[in-house]
KEGU-189371 format. One record per residue (C-alpha): residue in one letter; x, y, z. Coordinates in pm, 1 decimal. Layout:
REM KEGU-189371
@r=A&X=X&Y=Y&Z=Z
...
This chain:
REM KEGU-189371
@r=X&X=-17624.8&Y=-21115.8&Z=-9294.5
@r=X&X=-17484.6&Y=-20950.2&Z=-8983.1
@r=X&X=-17396.2&Y=-21116.1&Z=-8653.3
@r=X&X=-17422.4&Y=-20964.4&Z=-8304.2
@r=X&X=-17111.3&Y=-20896.8&Z=-8100.3
@r=X&X=-17003.2&Y=-21219.4&Z=-7932.2
@r=X&X=-16963.6&Y=-21216.3&Z=-7552.2
@r=X&X=-16718.9&Y=-21474.4&Z=-7414.9
@r=X&X=-16650.8&Y=-21590.8&Z=-7060.2
@r=X&X=-16275.5&Y=-21642.7&Z=-7113.5
@r=X&X=-16008.8&Y=-21543.0&Z=-7361.7
@r=X&X=-16006.7&Y=-21790.3&Z=-7652.8
@r=X&X=-15755.8&Y=-22068.2&Z=-7711.6
@r=X&X=-15519.7&Y=-22024.2&Z=-8008.0
@r=X&X=-15725.1&Y=-22273.1&Z=-8209.3
@r=X&X=-16048.9&Y=-22085.7&Z=-8139.7
@r=X&X=-15891.9&Y=-21745.5&Z=-8195.2
@r=X&X=-15747.8&Y=-21812.4&Z=-8541.0
@r=X&X=-16031.3&Y=-22038.8&Z=-8649.9
@r=X&X=-16321.4&Y=-21813.6&Z=-8549.1
@r=X&X=-16212.4&Y=-21456.2&Z=-8481.7
@r=X&X=-15875.3&Y=-21347.5&Z=-8622.6
@r=X&X=-15949.6&Y=-21109.1&Z=-8913.2
@r=X&X=-16313.9&Y=-21219.9&Z=-8895.1
@r=X&X=-16521.7&Y=-21113.9&Z=-8595.0
@r=X&X=-16498.0&Y=-20885.9&Z=-8291.8
@r=X&X=-16570.7&Y=-21024.4&Z=-7947.4
@r=X&X=-16576.6&Y=-20910.0&Z=-7585.6
@r=X&X=-16458.4&Y=-21108.4&Z=-7282.7
@r=X&X=-16607.3&Y=-21016.2&Z=-6948.7
@r=X&X=-16337.4&Y=-20999.4&Z=-6678.6
@r=X&X=-16078.7&Y=-21133.5&Z=-6924.0
@r=X&X=-15806.2&Y=-20984.3&Z=-6703.0
@r=X&X=-15839.2&Y=-20997.5&Z=-6326.0
@r=X&X=-15886.5&Y=-20673.6&Z=-6132.0
@r=X&X=-15583.3&Y=-20757.9&Z=-5918.7
@r=X&X=-15368.6&Y=-20767.0&Z=-6232.0
@r=X&X=-15523.2&Y=-20446.5&Z=-6364.7
@r=X&X=-15440.2&Y=-20266.8&Z=-6039.0
@r=X&X=-15067.3&Y=-20326.2&Z=-6101.1
@r=X&X=-15069.9&Y=-20140.7&Z=-6434.5
@r=X&X=-14985.7&Y=-19775.5&Z=-6487.3
@r=X&X=-15217.2&Y=-19528.3&Z=-6311.4
@r=X&X=-15374.3&Y=-19215.2&Z=-6454.2
@r=X&X=-15135.6&Y=-18989.2&Z=-6264.2
@r=X&X=-14835.2&Y=-19191.5&Z=-6382.1
@r=X&X=-14959.2&Y=-19176.8&Z=-6740.6
@r=X&X=-14996.0&Y=-18798.8&Z=-6720.9
@r=X&X=-14643.0&Y=-18780.7&Z=-6582.2
@r=X&X=-14516.5&Y=-18993.3&Z=-6870.1
@r=X&X=-14684.1&Y=-18754.5&Z=-7116.1
@r=X&X=-14474.1&Y=-18471.6&Z=-6971.6
@r=X&X=-14150.6&Y=-18644.4&Z=-7074.2
@r=X&X=-13969.6&Y=-18602.4&Z=-7405.2
@r=X&X=-13935.8&Y=-18960.3&Z=-7528.1
@r=X&X=-14292.1&Y=-19100.7&Z=-7515.3
@r=X&X=-14522.8&Y=-19006.8&Z=-7801.7
@r=X&X=-14837.0&Y=-18852.4&Z=-7658.0
@r=X&X=-15135.8&Y=-18657.1&Z=-7780.5
@r=X&X=-15452.5&Y=-18510.1&Z=-7637.6
@r=X&X=-15787.0&Y=-18505.6&Z=-7814.4
@r=X&X=-16037.5&Y=-18246.8&Z=-7693.7
@r=X&X=-16380.9&Y=-18346.7&Z=-7817.7
@r=X&X=-16673.8&Y=-18108.6&Z=-7858.3
@r=X&X=-17038.4&Y=-18167.5&Z=-7942.6
@r=X&X=-16953.0&Y=-18087.8&Z=-8304.0
@r=X&X=-16679.0&Y=-18324.2&Z=-8426.3
@r=X&X=-16563.5&Y=-18069.9&Z=-8682.3
@r=X&X=-16437.6&Y=-17848.6&Z=-8397.7
@r=X&X=-16232.2&Y=-18117.2&Z=-8221.5
@r=X&X=-15869.3&Y=-18032.4&Z=-8156.6
@r=X&X=-15557.1&Y=-18246.2&Z=-8118.8
@r=X&X=-15249.7&Y=-18138.5&Z=-7924.0
@r=X&X=-14917.5&Y=-18321.5&Z=-7912.7
@r=X&X=-14685.6&Y=-18370.5&Z=-7616.1
@r=X&X=-14479.2&Y=-18338.0&Z=-7417.6
@r=X&X=-14732.4&Y=-18163.2&Z=-7195.7
@r=X&X=-14698.8&Y=-17946.9&Z=-6884.3
@r=X&X=-14895.3&Y=-17927.4&Z=-6560.6
@r=X&X=-15053.4&Y=-17606.9&Z=-6691.8
@r=X&X=-15184.3&Y=-17797.5&Z=-6994.8
@r=X&X=-15370.5&Y=-18041.2&Z=-6770.0
@r=X&X=-15494.3&Y=-17766.0&Z=-6539.3
@r=X&X=-15649.9&Y=-17571.1&Z=-6825.9
@r=X&X=-15855.1&Y=-17839.7&Z=-7004.2
@r=X&X=-16127.2&Y=-17899.6&Z=-6746.1
@r=X&X=-16285.0&Y=-18219.3&Z=-6619.7
@r=X&X=-16475.1&Y=-18343.2&Z=-6926.1
@r=X&X=-16447.7&Y=-18421.7&Z=-7299.4
@r=X&X=-16078.6&Y=-18495.9&Z=-7340.3
@r=X&X=-15860.2&Y=-18800.5&Z=-7393.7
@r=X&X=-15485.8&Y=-18834.7&Z=-7335.8
@r=X&X=-15317.6&Y=-19107.9&Z=-7541.9
@r=X&X=-14960.5&Y=-19229.4&Z=-7483.0
@r=X&X=-14786.2&Y=-19478.5&Z=-7714.5
@r=X&X=-14543.7&Y=-19761.1&Z=-7631.8
@r=X&X=-14617.3&Y=-19757.3&Z=-7260.1
@r=X&X=-14478.1&Y=-20112.4&Z=-7227.9
@r=X&X=-14130.9&Y=-19971.0&Z=-7296.8
@r=X&X=-14154.2&Y=-19720.4&Z=-7011.2
@r=X&X=-14358.1&Y=-19906.2&Z=-6749.3
@r=X&X=-14251.6&Y=-20272.4&Z=-6708.2
@r=X&X=-14553.2&Y=-20358.2&Z=-6492.4
@r=X&X=-14783.4&Y=-20260.4&Z=-6777.9
@r=X&X=-14582.4&Y=-20482.7&Z=-7014.4
@r=X&X=-14688.5&Y=-20777.9&Z=-6796.3
@r=X&X=-15036.9&Y=-20737.0&Z=-6945.1
@r=X&X=-14898.8&Y=-20897.4&Z=-7263.1
@r=X&X=-14880.9&Y=-21236.5&Z=-7089.8
@r=X&X=-15257.7&Y=-21267.9&Z=-7134.7
@r=X&X=-15226.1&Y=-21245.2&Z=-7513.9
@r=X&X=-14974.2&Y=-21513.9&Z=-7601.4
@r=X&X=-15241.7&Y=-21671.5&Z=-7822.6
@r=X&X=-15202.5&Y=-21368.2&Z=-8051.3
@r=X&X=-14896.3&Y=-21324.9&Z=-8281.1
@r=X&X=-14666.6&Y=-21148.6&Z=-8037.3
@r=X&X=-14408.2&Y=-21100.7&Z=-8314.6
@r=X&X=-14657.1&Y=-20858.9&Z=-8479.2
@r=X&X=-14702.7&Y=-20653.4&Z=-8161.4
@r=X&X=-14678.7&Y=-20281.1&Z=-8228.9
@r=X&X=-14728.5&Y=-20138.1&Z=-7881.4
@r=X&X=-14949.9&Y=-20087.7&Z=-7579.3
@r=X&X=-15116.1&Y=-19748.6&Z=-7609.1
@r=X&X=-15285.5&Y=-19625.2&Z=-7292.8
@r=X&X=-15554.8&Y=-19360.9&Z=-7286.8
@r=X&X=-15676.4&Y=-19155.6&Z=-6992.6
@r=X&X=-16013.4&Y=-19004.0&Z=-7071.0
@r=X&X=-16268.0&Y=-18797.5&Z=-6882.7
@r=X&X=-16645.5&Y=-18816.3&Z=-6905.3
@r=X&X=-16749.3&Y=-18755.5&Z=-7266.4
@r=X&X=-16396.2&Y=-18817.4&Z=-7393.3
@r=X&X=-16372.6&Y=-18984.4&Z=-7736.8
@r=X&X=-16157.0&Y=-18989.9&Z=-8047.2
@r=X&X=-16461.6&Y=-19047.5&Z=-8264.9
@r=X&X=-16574.6&Y=-19327.5&Z=-8491.5
@r=X&X=-16278.2&Y=-19467.5&Z=-8682.5
@r=X&X=-16119.5&Y=-19775.3&Z=-8837.3
@r=X&X=-15766.1&Y=-19910.0&Z=-8793.2
@r=X&X=-15522.7&Y=-20127.0&Z=-8985.3
@r=X&X=-15447.8&Y=-20286.7&Z=-8650.3
@r=X&X=-15579.3&Y=-20590.4&Z=-8472.8
@r=X&X=-15647.5&Y=-20437.9&Z=-8134.2
@r=X&X=-15739.7&Y=-20568.5&Z=-7790.4
@r=X&X=-15898.7&Y=-20293.7&Z=-7581.7
@r=X&X=-15854.9&Y=-20381.7&Z=-7214.6
@r=X&X=-16057.9&Y=-20164.8&Z=-6982.5
@r=X&X=-15882.1&Y=-20037.1&Z=-6672.3
@r=X&X=-16052.5&Y=-19812.1&Z=-6419.0
@r=X&X=-16381.3&Y=-19645.7&Z=-6506.1
@r=X&X=-16643.6&Y=-19735.0&Z=-6765.1
@r=X&X=-16667.6&Y=-19681.3&Z=-7137.9
@r=X&X=-16931.8&Y=-19745.6&Z=-7402.1
@r=X&X=-16822.7&Y=-19890.2&Z=-7733.3
@r=X&X=-17000.8&Y=-19920.3&Z=-8063.3
@r=X&X=-16852.9&Y=-20178.6&Z=-8302.2
@r=X&X=-16958.1&Y=-20231.8&Z=-8664.1
@r=X&X=-17110.8&Y=-20559.4&Z=-8776.4
@r=X&X=-16881.6&Y=-20580.6&Z=-9078.4
@r=X&X=-16558.9&Y=-20422.8&Z=-9209.5
@r=X&X=-16600.6&Y=-20072.8&Z=-9352.4
@r=X&X=-16488.1&Y=-20022.1&Z=-9712.2
@r=X&X=-16445.5&Y=-19695.7&Z=-9904.3
@r=X&X=-16458.8&Y=-19495.9&Z=-9583.1
@r=X&X=-16515.7&Y=-19119.4&Z=-9584.6
@r=X&X=-16362.8&Y=-18899.1&Z=-9313.9
@r=X&X=-16457.3&Y=-18560.3&Z=-9172.1
@r=X&X=-16246.4&Y=-18296.2&Z=-9341.5
@r=X&X=-16050.5&Y=-18021.4&Z=-9169.2
@r=X&X=-15948.1&Y=-18197.3&Z=-8844.7
@r=X&X=-15631.0&Y=-18378.9&Z=-8737.9
@r=X&X=-15815.1&Y=-18706.2&Z=-8674.4
@r=X&X=-15948.9&Y=-18961.9&Z=-8920.2
@r=X&X=-16307.7&Y=-18961.2&Z=-8791.6
@r=X&X=-16571.5&Y=-19134.0&Z=-9001.9
@r=X&X=-16810.5&Y=-18885.5&Z=-9156.5
@r=X&X=-17111.8&Y=-19117.7&Z=-9157.2
@r=X&X=-17291.2&Y=-19334.6&Z=-8904.2
@r=X&X=-17232.9&Y=-19710.2&Z=-8918.0
@r=X&X=-17443.5&Y=-20010.2&Z=-8819.9
@r=X&X=-17315.9&Y=-20196.6&Z=-8517.6
@r=X&X=-17357.8&Y=-20319.1&Z=-8162.2
@r=X&X=-17319.1&Y=-20109.8&Z=-7848.4
@r=X&X=-17168.6&Y=-20248.4&Z=-7529.5
@r=X&X=-17047.5&Y=-20107.2&Z=-7198.1
@r=X&X=-16717.1&Y=-20228.9&Z=-7051.6
@r=X&X=-16573.6&Y=-20212.5&Z=-6699.4
@r=X&X=-16243.4&Y=-20300.9&Z=-6533.1
@r=X&X=-16087.1&Y=-20616.7&Z=-6679.3
@r=X&X=-16318.6&Y=-20649.4&Z=-6980.3
@r=X&X=-16141.3&Y=-20716.6&Z=-7312.1
@r=X&X=-16273.8&Y=-20612.1&Z=-7653.0
@r=X&X=-16109.9&Y=-20752.9&Z=-7969.4
@r=X&X=-16153.4&Y=-20557.3&Z=-8293.1
@r=X&X=-16007.4&Y=-20683.4&Z=-8624.9
@r=X&X=-15876.9&Y=-20441.3&Z=-8889.9
@r=X&X=-16128.8&Y=-20223.4&Z=-9076.0
@r=X&X=-16413.0&Y=-20279.1&Z=-8828.6
@r=X&X=-16543.4&Y=-19936.0&Z=-8732.7
@r=X&X=-16551.2&Y=-19860.5&Z=-8361.9
@r=X&X=-16620.2&Y=-19564.7&Z=-8136.3
@r=X&X=-16556.7&Y=-19540.4&Z=-7764.3
@r=X&X=-16717.1&Y=-19286.2&Z=-7533.4
@r=X&X=-16614.0&Y=-19243.5&Z=-7170.9
@r=X&X=-16896.5&Y=-19263.3&Z=-6916.9
@r=X&X=-16674.3&Y=-19187.8&Z=-6616.3
@r=X&X=-16302.4&Y=-19113.2&Z=-6599.1
@r=X&X=-16132.7&Y=-19418.3&Z=-6739.3
@r=X&X=-15807.8&Y=-19584.0&Z=-6841.5
@r=X&X=-15803.1&Y=-19801.8&Z=-7152.8
@r=X&X=-15512.5&Y=-20022.6&Z=-7260.2
@r=X&X=-15495.7&Y=-20076.2&Z=-7637.3
@r=X&X=-15275.6&Y=-20368.5&Z=-7739.2
@r=X&X=-15214.9&Y=-20331.5&Z=-8111.6
@r=X&X=-15082.4&Y=-20585.7&Z=-8363.0
@r=X&X=-14979.6&Y=-20444.4&Z=-8700.3
@r=X&X=-14820.5&Y=-20610.0&Z=-9002.3
@r=X&X=-14603.3&Y=-20425.8&Z=-9256.3
@r=X&X=-14696.7&Y=-20359.6&Z=-9616.2
@r=X&X=-14533.2&Y=-20598.8&Z=-9861.1
@r=X&X=-14356.5&Y=-20304.4&Z=-10021.4
@r=X&X=-14197.9&Y=-20237.1&Z=-9682.4
@r=X&X=-14088.0&Y=-20600.1&Z=-9655.1
@r=X&X=-13932.5&Y=-20595.3&Z=-10002.1
@r=X&X=-13759.0&Y=-20265.8&Z=-9928.6
@r=X&X=-13624.2&Y=-20392.9&Z=-9597.3
@r=X&X=-13491.7&Y=-20715.3&Z=-9748.7
@r=X&X=-13325.9&Y=-20530.6&Z=-10036.3
@r=X&X=-13142.8&Y=-20309.1&Z=-9784.8
@r=X&X=-13026.7&Y=-20621.1&Z=-9602.6
@r=X&X=-12896.9&Y=-20779.4&Z=-9924.9
@r=X&X=-12719.0&Y=-20458.7&Z=-10024.3
@r=X&X=-12509.4&Y=-20477.8&Z=-9708.0
@r=X&X=-12349.6&Y=-20808.4&Z=-9820.4
@r=X&X=-12154.1&Y=-20815.6&Z=-10145.6
@r=X&X=-12189.5&Y=-21192.0&Z=-10193.5
@r=X&X=-12569.8&Y=-21175.4&Z=-10149.4
@r=X&X=-12614.3&Y=-20887.6&Z=-10394.5
@r=X&X=-12461.4&Y=-20977.5&Z=-10733.3
@r=X&X=-12519.6&Y=-20748.2&Z=-11028.2
@r=X&X=-12740.2&Y=-20853.0&Z=-11318.6
@r=X&X=-12508.6&Y=-20892.5&Z=-11619.2
@r=X&X=-12744.9&Y=-21059.1&Z=-11866.9
@r=X&X=-12586.4&Y=-21405.1&Z=-11887.6
@r=X&X=-12898.9&Y=-21551.0&Z=-12049.1
@r=X&X=-12945.4&Y=-21287.8&Z=-12321.6
@r=X&X=-12960.0&Y=-21370.6&Z=-12693.1
@r=X&X=-13049.3&Y=-21188.8&Z=-13011.3
@r=X&X=-13415.1&Y=-21171.4&Z=-12908.0
@r=X&X=-13317.5&Y=-20902.3&Z=-12655.7
@r=X&X=-13136.3&Y=-20680.4&Z=-12901.8
@r=X&X=-13225.2&Y=-20312.3&Z=-12907.7
@r=X&X=-13506.5&Y=-20211.2&Z=-12673.6
@r=X&X=-13671.4&Y=-20551.9&Z=-12634.3
@r=X&X=-13671.4&Y=-20739.4&Z=-12303.8
@r=X&X=-13733.2&Y=-21096.1&Z=-12415.4
@r=X&X=-13950.8&Y=-21322.0&Z=-12201.9
@r=X&X=-13648.2&Y=-21539.7&Z=-12123.8
@r=X&X=-13481.5&Y=-21236.1&Z=-11964.0
@r=X&X=-13797.2&Y=-21161.7&Z=-11764.8
@r=X&X=-13816.2&Y=-21521.7&Z=-11642.1
@r=X&X=-13445.3&Y=-21525.0&Z=-11555.6
@r=X&X=-13465.1&Y=-21204.9&Z=-11349.3
@r=X&X=-13779.4&Y=-21323.5&Z=-11173.2
@r=X&X=-13610.0&Y=-21653.6&Z=-11097.7
@r=X&X=-13305.8&Y=-21484.6&Z=-10943.9
@r=X&X=-13533.4&Y=-21275.2&Z=-10722.7
@r=X&X=-13723.5&Y=-21586.0&Z=-10612.8
@r=X&X=-13391.9&Y=-21753.2&Z=-10530.3
@r=X&X=-13316.1&Y=-21471.6&Z=-10288.3
@r=X&X=-13654.1&Y=-21514.5&Z=-10121.1
@r=X&X=-13613.1&Y=-21892.4&Z=-10098.1
@r=X&X=-13275.5&Y=-21870.1&Z=-9927.0
@r=X&X=-13199.9&Y=-21919.8&Z=-9557.4
@r=X&X=-13076.6&Y=-21559.4&Z=-9559.9
@r=X&X=-13438.2&Y=-21445.4&Z=-9603.5
@r=X&X=-13550.3&Y=-21648.9&Z=-9301.8
@r=X&X=-13278.8&Y=-21505.6&Z=-9080.4
@r=X&X=-13348.0&Y=-21153.5&Z=-9202.8
@r=X&X=-13723.9&Y=-21188.1&Z=-9146.8
@r=X&X=-13698.7&Y=-21267.9&Z=-8776.0
@r=X&X=-13463.3&Y=-20973.7&Z=-8730.8
@r=X&X=-13697.4&Y=-20743.2&Z=-8925.5
@r=X&X=-13996.8&Y=-20819.3&Z=-8706.6
@r=X&X=-13803.0&Y=-20733.0&Z=-8391.5
@r=X&X=-13664.6&Y=-20398.0&Z=-8502.7
@r=X&X=-13790.8&Y=-20100.4&Z=-8305.6
@r=X&X=-13971.1&Y=-19846.5&Z=-8526.7
@r=X&X=-13849.4&Y=-19568.9&Z=-8295.9
@r=X&X=-13495.7&Y=-19437.1&Z=-8279.7
@r=X&X=-13547.7&Y=-19288.9&Z=-7932.5
@r=X&X=-13640.0&Y=-19609.8&Z=-7750.4
@r=X&X=-13695.8&Y=-19980.5&Z=-7792.3
@r=X&X=-13335.8&Y=-20038.8&Z=-7900.9
@r=X&X=-13124.4&Y=-20260.7&Z=-7679.4
@r=X&X=-12760.6&Y=-20156.3&Z=-7680.2
@r=X&X=-12497.9&Y=-20354.0&Z=-7495.9
@r=X&X=-12498.4&Y=-20312.1&Z=-7120.3
@r=X&X=-12245.0&Y=-20077.6&Z=-6969.7
@r=X&X=-12153.0&Y=-20359.3&Z=-6730.7
@r=X&X=-12133.8&Y=-20653.6&Z=-6971.9
@r=X&X=-12044.8&Y=-20983.2&Z=-6809.0
@r=X&X=-11773.0&Y=-21222.6&Z=-6912.8
@r=X&X=-11857.7&Y=-21588.9&Z=-6960.9
@r=X&X=-11697.7&Y=-21677.6&Z=-6625.4
@r=X&X=-11891.7&Y=-21404.4&Z=-6440.1
@r=X&X=-12215.5&Y=-21513.0&Z=-6609.1
@r=X&X=-12173.4&Y=-21875.7&Z=-6504.0
@r=X&X=-12078.8&Y=-21780.0&Z=-6147.3
@r=X&X=-12403.4&Y=-21581.5&Z=-6104.3
@r=X&X=-12609.9&Y=-21869.7&Z=-6242.4
@r=X&X=-12435.1&Y=-22124.5&Z=-6021.2
@r=X&X=-12529.0&Y=-21915.7&Z=-5715.8
@r=X&X=-12897.5&Y=-21971.9&Z=-5794.8
@r=X&X=-12999.1&Y=-21678.4&Z=-6015.5
@r=X&X=-13254.3&Y=-21755.0&Z=-6287.1
@r=X&X=-13291.4&Y=-21599.1&Z=-6629.5
@r=X&X=-13613.9&Y=-21446.0&Z=-6759.1
@r=X&X=-13716.8&Y=-21247.4&Z=-7066.3
@r=X&X=-13894.4&Y=-20922.5&Z=-6973.6
@r=X&X=-14237.0&Y=-20897.0&Z=-7135.9
@r=X&X=-14147.2&Y=-20577.3&Z=-7321.5
@r=X&X=-13870.5&Y=-20760.6&Z=-7510.2
@r=X&X=-13991.7&Y=-20892.7&Z=-7846.1
@r=X&X=-13864.3&Y=-21221.6&Z=-7987.8
@r=X&X=-13944.8&Y=-21377.9&Z=-8325.5
@r=X&X=-13874.9&Y=-21746.8&Z=-8383.1
@r=X&X=-13892.4&Y=-21959.8&Z=-8696.7
@r=X&X=-13726.1&Y=-22254.2&Z=-8872.7
@r=X&X=-13584.8&Y=-22280.4&Z=-9223.1
@r=X&X=-13612.5&Y=-22570.0&Z=-9470.4
@r=X&X=-13327.9&Y=-22755.1&Z=-9297.1
@r=X&X=-13498.8&Y=-22741.0&Z=-8958.1
@r=X&X=-13250.4&Y=-22493.9&Z=-8808.8
@r=X&X=-13400.4&Y=-22241.9&Z=-8567.6
@r=X&X=-13360.4&Y=-21866.5&Z=-8615.7
@r=X&X=-13433.7&Y=-21627.7&Z=-8330.2
@r=X&X=-13481.4&Y=-21256.8&Z=-8392.1
@r=X&X=-13422.6&Y=-20990.5&Z=-8129.8
@r=X&X=-13366.2&Y=-20615.9&Z=-8167.7
@r=X&X=-13300.7&Y=-20633.0&Z=-8541.8
@r=X&X=-13052.3&Y=-20919.7&Z=-8503.1
@r=X&X=-13083.7&Y=-21290.0&Z=-8575.7
@r=X&X=-12933.7&Y=-21591.1&Z=-8398.7
@r=X&X=-12934.2&Y=-21955.5&Z=-8507.5
@r=X&X=-12938.4&Y=-22252.3&Z=-8271.5
@r=X&X=-13003.0&Y=-22626.6&Z=-8273.5
@r=X&X=-13324.4&Y=-22801.4&Z=-8175.1
@r=X&X=-13170.3&Y=-22913.1&Z=-7845.6
@r=X&X=-13194.4&Y=-22556.4&Z=-7722.8
@r=X&X=-13554.8&Y=-22502.4&Z=-7833.8
@r=X&X=-13706.1&Y=-22597.4&Z=-7497.3
@r=X&X=-13516.6&Y=-22323.3&Z=-7314.1
@r=X&X=-13609.2&Y=-22056.9&Z=-7571.0
@r=X&X=-13971.0&Y=-22171.6&Z=-7553.3
@r=X&X=-13973.3&Y=-22128.6&Z=-7174.1
@r=X&X=-13827.5&Y=-21778.8&Z=-7206.8
@r=X&X=-14088.3&Y=-21681.0&Z=-7467.2
@r=X&X=-14363.9&Y=-21798.0&Z=-7231.6
@r=X&X=-14229.3&Y=-21567.5&Z=-6960.2
@r=X&X=-14098.5&Y=-21857.5&Z=-6751.6
@r=X&X=-13762.6&Y=-21862.8&Z=-6576.6
@r=X&X=-13464.1&Y=-22070.7&Z=-6682.2
@r=X&X=-13263.8&Y=-22217.0&Z=-6395.2
@r=X&X=-12899.9&Y=-22324.3&Z=-6419.9
@r=X&X=-12963.3&Y=-22586.9&Z=-6153.2
@r=X&X=-13250.7&Y=-22744.2&Z=-6349.9
@r=X&X=-13089.2&Y=-22711.6&Z=-6693.3
@r=X&X=-12732.7&Y=-22780.2&Z=-6577.4
@r=X&X=-12665.4&Y=-23037.7&Z=-6848.3
@r=X&X=-12763.5&Y=-22789.3&Z=-7117.5
@r=X&X=-12522.9&Y=-22531.1&Z=-6980.4
@r=X&X=-12232.9&Y=-22773.8&Z=-7026.6
@r=X&X=-12252.7&Y=-22694.5&Z=-7399.2
@r=X&X=-12036.2&Y=-22381.3&Z=-7440.9
@r=X&X=-12234.0&Y=-22253.4&Z=-7740.7
@r=X&X=-12553.4&Y=-22254.1&Z=-7535.0
@r=X&X=-12406.3&Y=-22053.8&Z=-7249.1
@r=X&X=-12243.9&Y=-21802.8&Z=-7485.5
@r=X&X=-12576.3&Y=-21759.0&Z=-7665.6
@r=X&X=-12761.1&Y=-21680.9&Z=-7341.5
@r=X&X=-12476.9&Y=-21452.4&Z=-7233.3
@r=X&X=-12502.5&Y=-21259.4&Z=-7559.5
@r=X&X=-12877.0&Y=-21216.4&Z=-7508.7
@r=X&X=-12817.5&Y=-21102.1&Z=-7150.6
@r=X&X=-12545.3&Y=-20854.9&Z=-7246.0
@r=X&X=-12783.1&Y=-20704.6&Z=-7505.1
@r=X&X=-13056.9&Y=-20667.5&Z=-7238.4
@r=X&X=-13285.1&Y=-20935.5&Z=-7382.4
@r=X&X=-13265.6&Y=-21133.0&Z=-7057.0
@r=X&X=-13251.5&Y=-21039.1&Z=-6689.2
@r=X&X=-13158.9&Y=-21219.0&Z=-6367.2
@r=X&X=-13425.0&Y=-21300.7&Z=-6107.8
@r=X&X=-13395.8&Y=-21483.3&Z=-5778.3
């Protein structure tokens, strides 16, 4: 039995989101983001300018009446490229815009009910009338926030399995029609689509669309990443020498006791606190070598300089484009991941980290007692010197 697309008045609470929608059902929120907030995000002209630069990943899809003749071009683009494509039937898509346009990263504040540690990027598309990338499915959870202009979306009632794509083009466009609901969206509307739900957007008038994507790794990728981490530490990566072997494993036979022993040693690695600390660092690594990595500042502060600035009234804040991942191990110790690194801290510091993750400021004057603990101040200084935190008045 199929269900119609749900229309909500407000973005859901975390309890509602995970209980009713996450991995289950699409929904749309009318005016989920205010128009005043949308006006502060990247403009179409700025997005086109970004697509002319080397670092951002950009592509242009030129759609025709026959999907088999669609073409895809990859950036960086030139002014001549934009001048030659006309006023209809194309879409420009730019990845990781939150890393290049801090004001657009502020859009993420609206989605703290989602697992921010799984955030992949904000992709922004500029499309003209008739522009589309066709009917497709994603492995992503995606929130499609409509900026300027209007678009029409069709969303499937159920996940699509055993999909078939049109052959001979650079896009994975579904070859067959799908059953679903159709809805028009305007500035500030938010459409949530879980993985494997087919969807197709068509531009009715020149439009900007902000796609906030959340993507988890494959378990093979997790195992591979953890094995690389273990290999970097001699004491965490002992060699198997067959301590438990007996005559049942002579010749070419791997006895079940050997299988159980090896499995047990692998499970021990996964049950260790090392796995917890590695995991938070893994989820904050940038997948791109060109950007999203936070090297030390050229003008790193000393502890004395850091405290002097805070005492003069400066506050600390975490920019929205900076990804944190926080968890606890079996002992209750906190592990914070940032930029492929992990930090541990006590529960007395949790309140400050929580404020930073919410996008709130941390004031020396308000939290003065906390700053009397040297380890706390050094921890914040290390985050600042690695560009995870910034000063604000």
